[in-house]
PyMOL Python script that loads the backbone (N, CA, C, O; Angstrom):
from pymol import cmd

cmd.read_pdbstr("""\
ATOM      1  N   MET A   1     159.004 316.661  83.458  1.00  0.00           N
ATOM      2  CA  MET A   1     159.542 315.589  82.647  1.00  0.00           C
ATOM      3  C   MET A   1     158.398 314.987  81.845  1.00  0.00           C
ATOM      4  O   MET A   1     157.324 314.725  82.385  1.00  0.00           O
ATOM      5  N   ASP A   2     158.626 314.774  80.588  1.00  0.00           N
ATOM      6  CA  ASP A   2     157.628 314.260  79.660  1.00  0.00           C
ATOM      7  C   ASP A   2     157.186 312.845  80.043  1.00  0.00           C
ATOM      8  O   ASP A   2     158.017 312.007  80.395  1.00  0.00           O
ATOM      9  N   ALA A   3     155.887 312.581  79.976  1.00  0.00           N
ATOM     10  CA  ALA A   3     155.329 311.275  80.348  1.00  0.00           C
ATOM     11  C   ALA A   3     155.871 310.144  79.477  1.00  0.00           C
ATOM     12  O   ALA A   3     156.035 309.023  79.959  1.00  0.00           O
ATOM     13  N   GLN A   4     156.149 310.417  78.217  1.00  0.00           N
ATOM     14  CA  GLN A   4     156.687 309.375  77.338  1.00  0.00           C
ATOM     15  C   GLN A   4     158.086 308.957  77.769  1.00  0.00           C
ATOM     16  O   GLN A   4     158.458 307.791  77.638  1.00  0.00           O
ATOM     17  N   ILE A   5     158.853 309.899  78.278  1.00  0.00           N
ATOM     18  CA  ILE A   5     160.190 309.571  78.769  1.00  0.00           C
ATOM     19  C   ILE A   5     160.086 308.735  80.040  1.00  0.00           C
ATOM     20  O   ILE A   5     160.806 307.750  80.201  1.00  0.00           O
ATOM     21  N   VAL A   6     159.196 309.125  80.934  1.00  0.00           N
ATOM     22  CA  VAL A   6     159.006 308.369  82.174  1.00  0.00           C
ATOM     23  C   VAL A   6     158.607 306.932  81.854  1.00  0.00           C
ATOM     24  O   VAL A   6     159.027 306.006  82.549  1.00  0.00           O
ATOM     25  N   ASP A   7     157.809 306.738  80.819  1.00  0.00           N
ATOM     26  CA  ASP A   7     157.361 305.395  80.439  1.00  0.00           C
ATOM     27  C   ASP A   7     158.505 304.476  80.037  1.00  0.00           C
ATOM     28  O   ASP A   7     158.398 303.260  80.197  1.00  0.00           O
ATOM     29  N   ILE A   8     159.596 305.028  79.518  1.00  0.00           N
ATOM     30  CA  ILE A   8     160.697 304.161  79.083  1.00  0.00           C
ATOM     31  C   ILE A   8     161.811 304.043  80.122  1.00  0.00           C
ATOM     32  O   ILE A   8     162.685 303.185  79.992  1.00  0.00           O
ATOM     33  N   LEU A   9     161.792 304.892  81.149  1.00  0.00           N
ATOM     34  CA  LEU A   9     162.798 304.805  82.204  1.00  0.00           C
ATOM     35  C   LEU A   9     162.488 303.635  83.128  1.00  0.00           C
ATOM     36  O   LEU A   9     161.325 303.311  83.370  1.00  0.00           O
ATOM     37  N   VAL A  10     163.532 303.012  83.635  1.00  0.00           N
ATOM     38  CA  VAL A  10     163.363 301.903  84.576  1.00  0.00           C
ATOM     39  C   VAL A  10     164.250 302.132  85.791  1.00  0.00           C
ATOM     40  O   VAL A  10     165.205 302.908  85.748  1.00  0.00           O
ATOM     41  N   CYS A  11     163.919 301.452  86.856  1.00  0.00           N
ATOM     42  CA  CYS A  11     164.706 301.508  88.080  1.00  0.00           C
ATOM     43  C   CYS A  11     166.083 300.908  87.801  1.00  0.00           C
ATOM     44  O   CYS A  11     166.174 299.823  87.227  1.00  0.00           O
ATOM     45  N   PRO A  12     167.148 301.591  88.194  1.00  0.00           N
ATOM     46  CA  PRO A  12     168.482 301.048  87.952  1.00  0.00           C
ATOM     47  C   PRO A  12     168.797 299.818  88.813  1.00  0.00           C
ATOM     48  O   PRO A  12     169.723 299.070  88.500  1.00  0.00           O
ATOM     49  N   ALA A  13     168.049 299.606  89.879  1.00  0.00           N
ATOM     50  CA  ALA A  13     168.306 298.461  90.755  1.00  0.00           C
ATOM     51  C   ALA A  13     167.634 297.187  90.248  1.00  0.00           C
ATOM     52  O   ALA A  13     168.276 296.142  90.147  1.00  0.00           O
ATOM     53  N   CYS A  14     166.327 297.275  89.926  1.00  0.00           N
ATOM     54  CA  CYS A  14     165.580 296.060  89.570  1.00  0.00           C
ATOM     55  C   CYS A  14     165.095 296.045  88.123  1.00  0.00           C
ATOM     56  O   CYS A  14     164.563 295.036  87.658  1.00  0.00           O
ATOM     57  N   LYS A  15     165.273 297.141  87.418  1.00  0.00           N
ATOM     58  CA  LYS A  15     164.815 297.306  86.031  1.00  0.00           C
ATOM     59  C   LYS A  15     163.291 297.333  85.914  1.00  0.00           C
ATOM     60  O   LYS A  15     162.738 297.135  84.832  1.00  0.00           O
ATOM     61  N   GLY A  16     162.623 297.579  87.035  1.00  0.00           N
ATOM     62  CA  GLY A  16     161.158 297.675  87.050  1.00  0.00           C
ATOM     63  C   GLY A  16     160.690 299.071  86.681  1.00  0.00           C
ATOM     64  O   GLY A  16     161.503 299.982  86.524  1.00  0.00           O
ATOM     65  N   PRO A  17     159.377 299.243  86.542  1.00  0.00           N
ATOM     66  CA  PRO A  17     158.822 300.545  86.142  1.00  0.00           C
ATOM     67  C   PRO A  17     158.956 301.588  87.242  1.00  0.00           C
ATOM     68  O   PRO A  17     159.013 301.266  88.428  1.00  0.00           O
ATOM     69  N   LEU A  18     159.005 302.838  86.817  1.00  0.00           N
ATOM     70  CA  LEU A  18     159.031 303.963  87.739  1.00  0.00           C
ATOM     71  C   LEU A  18     157.730 304.737  87.612  1.00  0.00           C
ATOM     72  O   LEU A  18     157.132 304.791  86.538  1.00  0.00           O
ATOM     73  N   GLU A  19     157.303 305.325  88.697  1.00  0.00           N
ATOM     74  CA  GLU A  19     156.077 306.128  88.726  1.00  0.00           C
ATOM     75  C   GLU A  19     156.452 307.552  89.107  1.00  0.00           C
ATOM     76  O   GLU A  19     157.205 307.768  90.056  1.00  0.00           O
ATOM     77  N   LYS A  20     155.932 308.513  88.373  1.00  0.00           N
ATOM     78  CA  LYS A  20     156.219 309.919  88.660  1.00  0.00           C
ATOM     79  C   LYS A  20     155.212 310.450  89.672  1.00  0.00           C
ATOM     80  O   LYS A  20     154.002 310.292  89.510  1.00  0.00           O
ATOM     81  N   ARG A  21     155.730 311.072  90.702  1.00  0.00           N
ATOM     82  CA  ARG A  21     154.875 311.735  91.681  1.00  0.00           C
ATOM     83  C   ARG A  21     154.605 313.143  91.194  1.00  0.00           C
ATOM     84  O   ARG A  21     155.537 313.893  90.904  1.00  0.00           O
ATOM     85  N   LEU A  22     153.344 313.505  91.103  1.00  0.00           N
ATOM     86  CA  LEU A  22     152.973 314.787  90.512  1.00  0.00           C
ATOM     87  C   LEU A  22     153.404 315.989  91.344  1.00  0.00           C
ATOM     88  O   LEU A  22     153.818 317.004  90.784  1.00  0.00           O
ATOM     89  N   HIS A  23     153.316 315.898  92.653  1.00  0.00           N
ATOM     90  CA  HIS A  23     153.569 317.084  93.477  1.00  0.00           C
ATOM     91  C   HIS A  23     155.047 317.435  93.625  1.00  0.00           C
ATOM     92  O   HIS A  23     155.371 318.595  93.880  1.00  0.00           O
ATOM     93  N   ASP A  24     155.955 316.465  93.472  1.00  0.00           N
ATOM     94  CA  ASP A  24     157.367 316.806  93.607  1.00  0.00           C
ATOM     95  C   ASP A  24     158.215 316.331  92.430  1.00  0.00           C
ATOM     96  O   ASP A  24     159.392 316.677  92.335  1.00  0.00           O
ATOM     97  N   GLY A  25     157.626 315.540  91.535  1.00  0.00           N
ATOM     98  CA  GLY A  25     158.336 315.105  90.342  1.00  0.00           C
ATOM     99  C   GLY A  25     159.278 313.938  90.542  1.00  0.00           C
ATOM    100  O   GLY A  25     159.889 313.475  89.579  1.00  0.00           O
ATOM    101  N   ALA A  26     159.416 313.442  91.775  1.00  0.00           N
ATOM    102  CA  ALA A  26     160.309 312.308  92.016  1.00  0.00           C
ATOM    103  C   ALA A  26     159.810 311.080  91.269  1.00  0.00           C
ATOM    104  O   ALA A  26     158.611 310.918  91.041  1.00  0.00           O
ATOM    105  N   LEU A  27     160.743 310.225  90.893  1.00  0.00           N
ATOM    106  CA  LEU A  27     160.411 308.952  90.253  1.00  0.00           C
ATOM    107  C   LEU A  27     160.564 307.860  91.299  1.00  0.00           C
ATOM    108  O   LEU A  27     161.620 307.718  91.916  1.00  0.00           O
ATOM    109  N   VAL A  28     159.494 307.085  91.493  1.00  0.00           N
ATOM    110  CA  VAL A  28     159.447 306.114  92.578  1.00  0.00           C
ATOM    111  C   VAL A  28     159.385 304.696  92.023  1.00  0.00           C
ATOM    112  O   VAL A  28     158.605 304.404  91.117  1.00  0.00           O
ATOM    113  N   CYS A  29     160.218 303.822  92.581  1.00  0.00           N
ATOM    114  CA  CYS A  29     160.161 302.389  92.298  1.00  0.00           C
ATOM    115  C   CYS A  29     159.462 301.736  93.484  1.00  0.00           C
ATOM    116  O   CYS A  29     160.008 301.700  94.587  1.00  0.00           O
ATOM    117  N   LYS A  30     158.264 301.223  93.262  1.00  0.00           N
ATOM    118  CA  LYS A  30     157.520 300.606  94.353  1.00  0.00           C
ATOM    119  C   LYS A  30     158.131 299.272  94.777  1.00  0.00           C
ATOM    120  O   LYS A  30     158.012 298.883  95.939  1.00  0.00           O
ATOM    121  N   THR A  31     158.778 298.574  93.860  1.00  0.00           N
ATOM    122  CA  THR A  31     159.383 297.281  94.180  1.00  0.00           C
ATOM    123  C   THR A  31     160.541 297.445  95.160  1.00  0.00           C
ATOM    124  O   THR A  31     160.599 296.757  96.179  1.00  0.00           O
ATOM    125  N   ASP A  32     161.457 298.353  94.853  1.00  0.00           N
ATOM    126  CA  ASP A  32     162.629 298.575  95.706  1.00  0.00           C
ATOM    127  C   ASP A  32     162.389 299.639  96.764  1.00  0.00           C
ATOM    128  O   ASP A  32     163.226 299.847  97.642  1.00  0.00           O
ATOM    129  N   ARG A  33     161.248 300.311  96.683  1.00  0.00           N
ATOM    130  CA  ARG A  33     160.876 301.360  97.628  1.00  0.00           C
ATOM    131  C   ARG A  33     161.929 302.470  97.664  1.00  0.00           C
ATOM    132  O   ARG A  33     162.385 302.904  98.721  1.00  0.00           O
ATOM    133  N   LEU A  34     162.294 302.911  96.441  1.00  0.00           N
ATOM    134  CA  LEU A  34     163.261 303.989  96.275  1.00  0.00           C
ATOM    135  C   LEU A  34     162.615 305.160  95.542  1.00  0.00           C
ATOM    136  O   LEU A  34     161.782 304.968  94.656  1.00  0.00           O
ATOM    137  N   ALA A  35     163.007 306.364  95.918  1.00  0.00           N
ATOM    138  CA  ALA A  35     162.542 307.577  95.257  1.00  0.00           C
ATOM    139  C   ALA A  35     163.755 308.278  94.657  1.00  0.00           C
ATOM    140  O   ALA A  35     164.684 308.653  95.373  1.00  0.00           O
ATOM    141  N   PHE A  36     163.738 308.450  93.348  1.00  0.00           N
ATOM    142  CA  PHE A  36     164.838 309.088  92.633  1.00  0.00           C
ATOM    143  C   PHE A  36     164.470 310.541  92.352  1.00  0.00           C
ATOM    144  O   PHE A  36     163.376 310.812  91.858  1.00  0.00           O
ATOM    145  N   PRO A  37     165.363 311.477  92.658  1.00  0.00           N
ATOM    146  CA  PRO A  37     165.046 312.888  92.441  1.00  0.00           C
ATOM    147  C   PRO A  37     165.081 313.268  90.960  1.00  0.00           C
ATOM    148  O   PRO A  37     165.734 312.619  90.143  1.00  0.00           O
ATOM    149  N   VAL A  38     164.365 314.324  90.650  1.00  0.00           N
ATOM    150  CA  VAL A  38     164.427 314.941  89.330  1.00  0.00           C
ATOM    151  C   VAL A  38     164.857 316.383  89.572  1.00  0.00           C
ATOM    152  O   VAL A  38     164.165 317.145  90.247  1.00  0.00           O
ATOM    153  N   ARG A  39     166.004 316.745  89.014  1.00  0.00           N
ATOM    154  CA  ARG A  39     166.554 318.087  89.205  1.00  0.00           C
ATOM    155  C   ARG A  39     166.658 318.798  87.871  1.00  0.00           C
ATOM    156  O   ARG A  39     167.306 318.319  86.940  1.00  0.00           O
ATOM    157  N   GLN A  40     166.012 319.943  87.794  1.00  0.00           N
ATOM    158  CA  GLN A  40     166.003 320.756  86.579  1.00  0.00           C
ATOM    159  C   GLN A  40     165.594 319.933  85.365  1.00  0.00           C
ATOM    160  O   GLN A  40     166.155 320.083  84.280  1.00  0.00           O
ATOM    161  N   GLY A  41     164.598 319.053  85.564  1.00  0.00           N
ATOM    162  CA  GLY A  41     164.066 318.254  84.475  1.00  0.00           C
ATOM    163  C   GLY A  41     164.869 317.015  84.130  1.00  0.00           C
ATOM    164  O   GLY A  41     164.543 316.320  83.167  1.00  0.00           O
ATOM    165  N   VAL A  42     165.921 316.719  84.902  1.00  0.00           N
ATOM    166  CA  VAL A  42     166.773 315.565  84.639  1.00  0.00           C
ATOM    167  C   VAL A  42     166.608 314.546  85.763  1.00  0.00           C
ATOM    168  O   VAL A  42     166.810 314.867  86.934  1.00  0.00           O
ATOM    169  N   ALA A  43     166.240 313.317  85.403  1.00  0.00           N
ATOM    170  CA  ALA A  43     166.098 312.250  86.395  1.00  0.00           C
ATOM    171  C   ALA A  43     167.477 311.792  86.841  1.00  0.00           C
ATOM    172  O   ALA A  43     168.331 311.472  86.015  1.00  0.00           O
ATOM    173  N   ILE A  44     167.686 311.762  88.134  1.00  0.00           N
ATOM    174  CA  ILE A  44     168.953 311.304  88.706  1.00  0.00           C
ATOM    175  C   ILE A  44     168.745 309.842  89.120  1.00  0.00           C
ATOM    176  O   ILE A  44     168.293 309.559  90.230  1.00  0.00           O
ATOM    177  N   LEU A  45     169.077 308.931  88.223  1.00  0.00           N
ATOM    178  CA  LEU A  45     168.825 307.512  88.435  1.00  0.00           C
ATOM    179  C   LEU A  45     170.066 306.795  88.961  1.00  0.00           C
ATOM    180  O   LEU A  45     170.472 305.755  88.441  1.00  0.00           O
ATOM    181  N   LEU A  46     170.644 307.365  89.983  1.00  0.00           N
ATOM    182  CA  LEU A  46     171.785 306.769  90.658  1.00  0.00           C
ATOM    183  C   LEU A  46     171.299 306.239  92.006  1.00  0.00           C
ATOM    184  O   LEU A  46     170.677 306.967  92.780  1.00  0.00           O
ATOM    185  N   ILE A  47     171.584 304.977  92.275  1.00  0.00           N
ATOM    186  CA  ILE A  47     171.089 304.366  93.502  1.00  0.00           C
ATOM    187  C   ILE A  47     171.581 305.121  94.735  1.00  0.00           C
ATOM    188  O   ILE A  47     170.841 305.264  95.708  1.00  0.00           O
ATOM    189  N   ASN A  48     172.809 305.597  94.701  1.00  0.00           N
ATOM    190  CA  ASN A  48     173.326 306.314  95.870  1.00  0.00           C
ATOM    191  C   ASN A  48     172.699 307.708  96.037  1.00  0.00           C
ATOM    192  O   ASN A  48     172.899 308.341  97.074  1.00  0.00           O
ATOM    193  N   GLN A  49     171.961 308.191  95.058  1.00  0.00           N
ATOM    194  CA  GLN A  49     171.262 309.471  95.154  1.00  0.00           C
ATOM    195  C   GLN A  49     169.789 309.297  95.535  1.00  0.00           C
ATOM    196  O   GLN A  49     169.099 310.272  95.830  1.00  0.00           O
ATOM    197  N   ALA A  50     169.318 308.058  95.526  1.00  0.00           N
ATOM    198  CA  ALA A  50     167.910 307.785  95.833  1.00  0.00           C
ATOM    199  C   ALA A  50     167.681 307.815  97.334  1.00  0.00           C
ATOM    200  O   ALA A  50     168.578 307.540  98.131  1.00  0.00           O
ATOM    201  N   GLU A  51     166.448 308.158  97.693  1.00  0.00           N
ATOM    202  CA  GLU A  51     166.018 308.060  99.081  1.00  0.00           C
ATOM    203  C   GLU A  51     165.182 306.802  99.211  1.00  0.00           C
ATOM    204  O   GLU A  51     164.516 306.388  98.263  1.00  0.00           O
ATOM    205  N   THR A  52     165.219 306.193 100.396  1.00  0.00           N
ATOM    206  CA  THR A  52     164.294 305.092 100.600  1.00  0.00           C
ATOM    207  C   THR A  52     162.893 305.669 100.608  1.00  0.00           C
ATOM    208  O   THR A  52     162.691 306.833 100.953  1.00  0.00           O
ATOM    209  N   PHE A  53     161.949 304.864 100.235  1.00  0.00           N
ATOM    210  CA  PHE A  53     160.572 305.334 100.159  1.00  0.00           C
ATOM    211  C   PHE A  53     160.096 305.821 101.522  1.00  0.00           C
ATOM    212  O   PHE A  53     159.332 306.783 101.608  1.00  0.00           O
ATOM    213  N   GLU A  54     160.541 305.166 102.581  1.00  0.00           N
ATOM    214  CA  GLU A  54     160.155 305.567 103.932  1.00  0.00           C
ATOM    215  C   GLU A  54     160.694 306.961 104.261  1.00  0.00           C
ATOM    216  O   GLU A  54     159.979 307.780 104.838  1.00  0.00           O
ATOM    217  N   ASP A  55     161.957 307.235 103.894  1.00  0.00           N
ATOM    218  CA  ASP A  55     162.530 308.566 104.115  1.00  0.00           C
ATOM    219  C   ASP A  55     161.781 309.613 103.307  1.00  0.00           C
ATOM    220  O   ASP A  55     161.524 310.715 103.792  1.00  0.00           O
ATOM    221  N   HIS A  56     161.435 309.267 102.079  1.00  0.00           N
ATOM    222  CA  HIS A  56     160.708 310.181 101.210  1.00  0.00           C
ATOM    223  C   HIS A  56     159.338 310.506 101.810  1.00  0.00           C
ATOM    224  O   HIS A  56     158.899 311.656 101.791  1.00  0.00           O
ATOM    225  N   LEU A  57     158.674 309.484 102.340  1.00  0.00           N
ATOM    226  CA  LEU A  57     157.360 309.675 102.965  1.00  0.00           C
ATOM    227  C   LEU A  57     157.468 310.533 104.231  1.00  0.00           C
ATOM    228  O   LEU A  57     156.617 311.385 104.482  1.00  0.00           O
ATOM    229  N   SER A  58     158.511 310.305 105.021  1.00  0.00           N
ATOM    230  CA  SER A  58     158.647 311.038 106.271  1.00  0.00           C
ATOM    231  C   SER A  58     158.860 312.541 106.041  1.00  0.00           C
ATOM    232  O   SER A  58     158.565 313.359 106.912  1.00  0.00           O
ATOM    233  N   LYS A  59     159.372 312.887 104.866  1.00  0.00           N
ATOM    234  CA  LYS A  59     159.547 314.295 104.520  1.00  0.00           C
ATOM    235  C   LYS A  59     158.246 314.912 104.026  1.00  0.00           C
ATOM    236  O   LYS A  59     158.159 316.123 103.822  1.00  0.00           O
ATOM    237  N   GLY A  60     157.230 314.062 103.834  1.00  0.00           N
ATOM    238  CA  GLY A  60     155.945 314.558 103.353  1.00  0.00           C
ATOM    239  C   GLY A  60     155.941 314.869 101.883  1.00  0.00           C
ATOM    240  O   GLY A  60     155.160 315.709 101.436  1.00  0.00           O
ATOM    241  N   THR A  61     156.800 314.212 101.106  1.00  0.00           N
ATOM    242  CA  THR A  61     156.899 314.521  99.678  1.00  0.00           C
ATOM    243  C   THR A  61     156.513 313.366  98.785  1.00  0.00           C
ATOM    244  O   THR A  61     156.747 313.432  97.578  1.00  0.00           O
ATOM    245  N   ALA A  62     155.938 312.322  99.321  1.00  0.00           N
ATOM    246  CA  ALA A  62     155.550 311.186  98.467  1.00  0.00           C
ATOM    247  C   ALA A  62     154.088 311.199  98.178  1.00  0.00           C
ATOM    248  O   ALA A  62     153.589 310.319  97.477  1.00  0.00           O
TER     249      ALA A  62
END
""", "prot")
cmd.dss("prot")
cmd.show_as("cartoon", "prot")
cmd.util.cbc("prot")
cmd.orient("prot")
């Protein structure tokens, strides 16, 4: 996913910034502690599709 696109995307819960994780491409909101998946280059910014940051970390993908 292009860095310029990531710069304009916001968390759907708090409207805060998202950070892209390089090793898995997930978009993470540090405020809400949510990790949003990116599938086939498309960010899935649905709260019900997000993992909690703790779950994401426990999988070793954060």
